[in-house]
Structures are given as structure tokens and as C-alpha cells.
N, C-alpha and C positions, 0 to 999 in steps of 0.2 A: 623530567618529563611537563612542556609546556602547555600552558593553562587553552584549553581549546576556545576562541573565539571568534565572533563572528562581522568585527568590523569591516564596514564596508562590502558586506554580503546584507544581501534583499532577502525575506521570507516568508512566502505565502500561505500561508495555512487554512485550510475551509474545512466550519463545521467546528471553528477554536471561543465560540461562544462559550465553551463549558466542555468538562470532560478532561477527556483526553488533547485535546484541541488547546482547548485553555495554559495548561503546563508547560505544553511545546512554545508557546507562542511567546510565553515568564518568561520561561527558561531563554528564548533564543534574542530573546530585550534584554536579558541580562548582562548579557556573550556580549551586546555587543552591534546584535543586530537591527538593522529595518526590519521592521514583520505586519505585513497586511493579515487582520485580520479577519477572517471569512467566515460570517456567518447568518443564517436568516430566519435564524432566529426562529423556527417550525415546532412542534412537540415531536417529540417520539417516535410516530406515525410518519410524519416529514409535512402534515396538517399545519399550514396558522404562517404564522412571520410575522414578523418585529423585532428594532434597530435596535434591544437595551443588548439584547446578551452579549454583543458587540461590542459595541458603547461601555462596557463592563470594563471590559477586560481591557480598550485602547485605553479608558481612564487609571483603570490596575499597572499598565505599564508604562504613561506616561508621568502617574505618582511617584515610576521607583525609581525617575530621572530618564525610560529609555524610548523608542521612537515608534508608534506605529496607528496605523489610519485604519478605519471599520469597510468592509466592505458586504454592504448585504442582500447580492443576488443568490440567488440559485448554483447550486453544479446542471442541475440536470434538462440544460440547459443548450445550445450555443453559444448563442447572445449569452450567456450568462460568464462560462466561465471565458469568453474573451473579452470582456469584462471582468470580471475577479486581479484574469492579469493585467489588464490594461490602468486596473487603480494600480497596482504595484511600479509601472515605468510611466506612469502622467507622478504620482505622486517621489519616485524616487531614483526613476530612469533605467531600474535594470532589475533580472527579479532574480533570482541566485541560486534559491531551491523553492521548493515545492512540500507542499505535505497530502496526503491528496489522504484526509481523517474523517469529512464529513461522510454521514451515514444516519439509514432508518429504519425502522425495522419494522413488517409487518409476518411477523410469525404466524403460519399456521399447517396443519399435516397438509402433505402433501394431494388427497387425492379433493382436498376443499379447498385450495391455494384458488382465488378467483384470475382473471389472466388481468386485470386489471392492480391486483399484489403483485403478482411477479413484474408488470409493466413500470411503477413504481422504484421500487425496491434495485432492478437496476438501471434504472434512468440515473437516481442518485446517487453509485454507490460505482457503480462500470462503466455506463456514460459518461458521469460528472466530473470522471477518470481520467476520462477522457478528451472530455470536455474544457480543462484544467490546463493539463497537456497537455498540448497542441500547441494551444497556442506561448508556453512556458520553452517550450524545446526550443522553437527557433526564435524565442531569444536571446540564450542559453546559446544554439549557434555559430550565434555573434556573435560571444564574447569568448566565448569555446570555455564553459566552466559552468555548468550545471550539478544536484545532484534535485532526486526523486524520491522520496517517502514512499511506497503505496501500502494501502490497509488491508491486508486479507484479515482471515480470519478461522483459526480449524474444526470451527459448523463446515469450511469450502474445503478446505487441502483435507481433513478428515470422517469431515463428516457432525448433523447432528439433527434430533429429529424435532420434525416442525422449521423447522427453515431449509428447504429445498432452492427458491429463487434471493436468500438472503447465500447460501454454500454459493447454486448458480454465477452470484456475482463477485463471488469474495476471489473465488478459484479465478475469475474473470480475471481478476487483479490481478495472479502472477502468470499469464501470458501477456498482458498487456507492457508491465514489467520487461522480464526478459525481449522482449522485441528493442525494447530503450536502451538496452539496454546492452544492447549489440550495433545498432544501431546508435548510441550517440559516442559509441567507443573511443574515436576522430576524433569531436571534437571533446571530451576531457564531462560527457556526461555522465554520472551515475546512476543505476538506478533499482532498485533495493526496495523488499514487503519486512514487512512484519507482522506479525501475529499474532496480535498486544492479548491480555487478558487482565482486563480491570475494569474497576467500582467502576462508571459513569451510570447517568441516566436510562440509560438504553438495556446496561446488563446489571444492574444490582438488586434487582427479584430474582432477576437469571442466577446469578452467584453467590444465594444464600445463606450460612454460615463463616463459606469462606471467607467474601466482601470485602469486610475490616485488614483484611489480609495481603489485596494485591491491588494498592492505592492507584493510583494514579499516574500522580509523580514517579512511582517503580518502571514505569514503562519511559519520560519523559528523557534520563541518558544513552539510550541504542539511540533515541532517533537523533538526539544531537550530536551523539561521531557519529553513526551514518551520513549527515547532513552534511558534517564538517570535510577540511581539506588535510589529514589526518588519516582521513578513513580511504584506502586504497582496493576495496572492496565492491563489487558491483554483482549482478545479476544474480543475486542471494536473494533466500528468503531468513526470518529467525522470528522463532518463539519467543513472546519475552511477557516475565509476568512476573510480581509477585516479588521477587529482588532475583528472579534468575532466567540466561540470558543463554540462547542453545538458536545453534542451526534447525533449519530445512532444509531437506532435497528430496531432488525426484532424481534416483537411480537405476542407472538400466544393466541388470543382468550378462552374461555369459552366453546365458539361454541357447538352444538347439537351435544350427542349424543341418536344413538339410540340400549335399549341395549331389545328390544323386537326378533330380529331376522333379517335383510337381507332387511338394505330398500328399497322402490323404487324411483326412480326420483320422483311423485309427492311428497313425505316423503319430499325429500331434497329443490322441492319446495315450501311447506308449511312450511319447520320451515330457509328459506332460508334469513331471516334477521336476526334472533340468530346466523348461520354459520358468516353470515359476519362482523354483527358489537363487533368492542373490547374489549369493554364491558371491566372488569376488566384483561385486562391482564396481559400475565409473561412475561420473558425473558428469551429461555431456553440458558444456556451456553451446549447445546448438542446434541444428539441425544436421548442421558439415558434420560434427562432428558425429554424430549415430551415424549416421551415412559410411561414413569416416572407416567407425568399427563396424558398418556392414561389411563393408568392403573386405574387407581382414580378415572375418570372421567365413566369404563365400573365397578366399584364399587360401587358407593356411589350411 
């Protein structure tokens, strides 16, 4: 099995000044990739800003013999997203890989969450990934090659107390990635999602005693593989943490079909067990797949 390399590839990593993003940047560079290290340099709640975090990672990469450039723009605006990708194009002439990793936390129980605390989290996580990915997608289409990895969370996929804003934004990223996977297929652009559990400045207090068992660098191998030419999978979500790697998926159960007319609520009640149970589920690759299954159930 040959070594996975990124020679002649350019990777853009948001939130790469520390935590998970830093480990990605160092590893892509170690494997020959040219890296745009993006980090606003703010606090974990999104306030403030500094160039020092991104600069330090670039310094580490260069001292190890790699190639990188720093970028300090915020992902949370269209202008910032364009500027991040333009840094890659101006410096290296292309963009092949985008890892949407930047994030902040504003945790609060649902009834106490303010509109401002909702908006800033969605701006950074969901809109930020959109603003960075759109100009990158355009550049990737021109070269018929691209790899996206987006960062969701178990808080969105499965739910977690006090994280309605974060969970909503993170689950939105799954939807964004699914569409990029569908639209990018004809141009060899893959899009996948990871749900990492790792010790970072955002999570250290939340993880408690488990923190030291889920170091950030244990997530990195999956990200590296998904962004490589060796990977053939797209449109997927993976759980990763502490050295464990597993697929997460949304399945469609066989359900129950009423072919006699318009069902009543009582019909639903009578058949709810069949509707609810997963049974021999399928995993649709798009809305078109779901529609084919519906059409099949009506004709059977």
C-alpha cells in the first residue's frame, strides 16, 4: 500500500490555529501539501482576533520543511470566505481541499438562548462553511477535482442539552455536504462530514475525565484519508474519536403504504409500529432515490 501524499495539492483549513485544525495543517504539510492556515485568532466564543495563532502554525510547518501561508479572515461573511480562498489562489494558484473546521460555542439552554447567540453560531459554523466552500467549489470545478470535509457534531446528529444553536448549525452542515456531493460528482468533487470527539479548547471542560483519551491527533488520519486521491467515498458522515472510526447514516425504513386512498389519523395509529420500526432499511443517496422507493411502494 503506497503512502498517501499531497504533493501538488493545496489544502485550505479553517480554524487551523489550534486544536483539530492545527493537527490537520501539520499533517497535510508533512505529506507534501501546500496549506492555507486560516484562523481569526479569537476566543472560543468568537470574540476578539489575533494573527498569532495562524502565524505560529505556519512557522511550525515551515520549520519542518513544509509550505504554508497564514490567513486571518473570518469565515462568517461572504467577503471573508472569498478572501480565504483567494489567498490559496493568489499564493499557490489552485485549491484542491477544503476542511471546514472553524467553530465557536455559545451554549445555553433553549429557553434562555438569545437571537444573537443563535445567529453568531450559525454564522460561523453553517454560513461560514457555505461562504468558504462556494468559491472553492467554483475553482475545483475548473480543475475537475476537489475534496471537502465538513465538521458536524453529535450535538446535531444525536442531540445534546444546551446546544440548540450549535446542534442546528452542525446538522445543517450535513445537508450542505450532501448537496455538494451530489452537485460535485460529475467533476470529481467529493464531500464528506466528520463528527469528531476530541480534546480542544472548545471541548476540554465538557469532556471531563475522558479528555485525555481523545486527543485531537486521533481524528487527523480520517480527515487526511477522506481528502486524498485514494478515497472513493462521498456523501457520507463519520464518527471519529479516541482511535474509533465509524459511519453514521440516515436510513429510510420500508414503512407502511396506504394504497386505498387518503389515510386517516386512525390509520396512522393502527399502523404506527410498522411506520416507526427500521426493518430492512435503505440508505438513500439523494431525494431521487427516495422518490424511486416511494414509487416502488405504490406499485408493489
